[in-house]
Each structure stands twice: as structure tokens, then as C-alpha cells.
Steps between C-alpha positions, in 0.01 A plus 500: 500500500636839403500719811523830321486641152588833349212670321552844345753606767284366782565198714207279598551238768283197543358621831172448681205693360492793743872575463487453125213750474684747722818462290315546172332813632833635618689448175213558261558782254137597547544554873504869582506692823119507501439138405757346730412490868790457739250422774352211303846374403612500864182324610551232234862457600426481873220246458712275281624187682833518315587831663441351844721203415777730374480705821525188718800378303673837528436521875627144552813547291605824669432347842704193412789721384481699825513180707789371285699818573417471870644150512799586278608801708398371843837592661470868409124521541497673843704788358312542172137420587304826480161372615463595868270206571751263340785652701298455820424136417869430438603680821294256710797264480790647697782321318718732294584284196187462294426151374215360299342344810479846662301637208245217497235719663573782254474264202188342646341844532581576137342172387197558722458846353507357149246234596267763648528718188420206268211389724347849505533532121335160453216584739445831324509327162220268607297799613587776247765430239542867410579598858740207534681605182522862618648388833738264320613776261572730795708227664684437172587870478637484855688177422640665188640778719644238733661316208649825371641571846639145532668522160619863497448639851859472615640690203 
């Protein structure tokens, strides 16, 4: 199956109906400022199950990268951790050299936070998919800022 094709300088993906309609409206040469409604496009995008899946994947990947860096740099974590709650959790153990076993509570709190976020998004999705997608997009924006900080914050 061909996943995309080029048609008169436009790209059409084989996407679900709502997204395909939104994409065609967006790239249509007949779409003008009066015929195209950003409100309708945002509503279609937020109610699409694919957008919610993308948001969950993005949240999970950034969280996994954050936990990976926590484990990788566990020895220098007490000096470089900027989260005051995280610093407090790590200070509960009085030993000076930081080991992975001392950060178990900190890592557990990170995983618990991720679980709570995913559970709330799922509960909202069962109630109102649009609200769940809006919450998920807000969290993705925050996670994007976190990822930027993790990648480029020290420079």
C-alpha cells in the first residue's frame, strides 16, 4: 500500500477520514481565509484518536529519556537536580555519595507521576476525547520544554 502520493505539489497521506478531511481543507487551493475555520480544524484535530496516541507516545518517550539520564548521571544528580521536590527526596538519605539505590524513591515518584498522567488522560478520553486531547497537548508542550532543557539546557 502506498502511504503517500504527490498530487499537484500536495501530499496526501492515507489517514483516517477526519484527519484526511482536515488536511485536504488545509492544503486546498480553494481554501481562503473566510472558508477555512481554524476553530473547526482544531476541533477535528483534538477529537482525532491519532492525536491522542501521538501525545501519549511523546509524553512516554520524553519521560523515558529523563529517567535514562537520571540513572546515567546518578553520581552527580544531587548537584545538578534543579527540581526542589526531587532534591528534597534525595536528601532524605544522609549518605554523601549518591548511588542508584538512594534515588529509588525519586525514580519511583517519576514513574508514579507518569502513571497518574496516563491514567488521567485515559479517563478523560473515555469521558470527553477533546478535553483529553487538549490536556495531552498541554503536557506535550511542557514535555517539549523539558526535552529542550535536557538536551540544550547546560549550554
